[in-house]
C-alpha positions as CSV (number, residue, x, y, z in Angstrom):
1,X,-6.8,-17.3,2.5
2,X,-4.5,-14.3,2.2
3,X,-1.1,-13.3,3.3
4,X,-0.7,-9.9,4.9
5,X,2.3,-7.6,5.1
6,X,2.1,-4.6,7.4
7,X,4.4,-1.6,6.9
8,X,4.7,1.2,9.5
9,X,6.9,4.1,9.9
10,X,7.2,7.2,12.1
11,X,8.0,9.6,9.3
12,X,5.9,12.3,7.8
13,X,2.3,11.1,7.2
14,X,0.8,11.3,3.8
15,X,-2.4,10.4,2.1
16,X,-1.8,7.6,-0.3
17,X,-4.9,8.3,-2.5
18,X,-4.1,12.0,-2.8
19,X,-0.4,11.3,-3.6
20,X,-1.4,8.6,-6.2
21,X,-3.6,11.0,-8.1
22,X,-1.5,14.2,-7.8
23,X,2.1,13.2,-7.5
24,X,4.4,13.7,-10.4
25,X,6.6,10.9,-9.1
26,X,6.3,7.2,-10.1
27,X,7.1,5.5,-6.8
28,X,3.6,5.0,-5.4
29,X,2.2,4.3,-8.8
30,X,4.9,1.7,-9.5
31,X,4.2,-0.1,-6.2
32,X,0.5,0.0,-6.8
33,X,0.8,-1.4,-10.4
34,X,3.1,-4.2,-9.3
35,X,0.7,-5.2,-6.5
36,X,-2.2,-5.2,-9.0
37,X,-0.3,-7.6,-11.3
38,X,-0.1,-10.2,-8.6
39,X,-3.7,-9.7,-7.4
40,X,-2.7,-7.9,-4.2
41,X,-4.3,-4.8,-2.6
42,X,-2.8,-1.9,-0.7
43,X,-4.7,-0.3,2.2
44,X,-3.6,2.7,4.2
45,X,-4.7,2.7,7.8
46,X,-5.2,6.0,9.7
47,X,-2.6,6.6,12.4
48,X,-1.8,9.6,14.6
49,X,1.8,9.9,13.4
50,X,3.7,8.3,10.5
51,X,2.1,5.8,8.1
52,X,0.6,2.3,8.3
53,X,0.0,0.2,5.2
54,X,-1.4,-3.3,4.8
55,X,-0.7,-5.3,1.7
56,X,-3.2,-8.2,1.2
57,X,-2.1,-11.0,-1.2
58,X,-4.6,-13.8,-1.9
59,X,-3.1,-17.3,-1.6
60,X,-3.8,-20.0,-4.1
61,X,-4.3,-23.3,-2.5
62,X,-4.0,-26.4,-4.7
């Protein structure tokens, strides 16, 4: 099982993978590294305008 968080906005669209590899900033890299530490993944979904991201966090059931 996983928990999902969806984030959408109507701002300027950008390509996450491109920005991650070419950006001089640390914002996207910081978010990505923090998600990796907790075992989560970040997926960008294609939309006509703005951005849509889905964070998937595996849940540990005891």
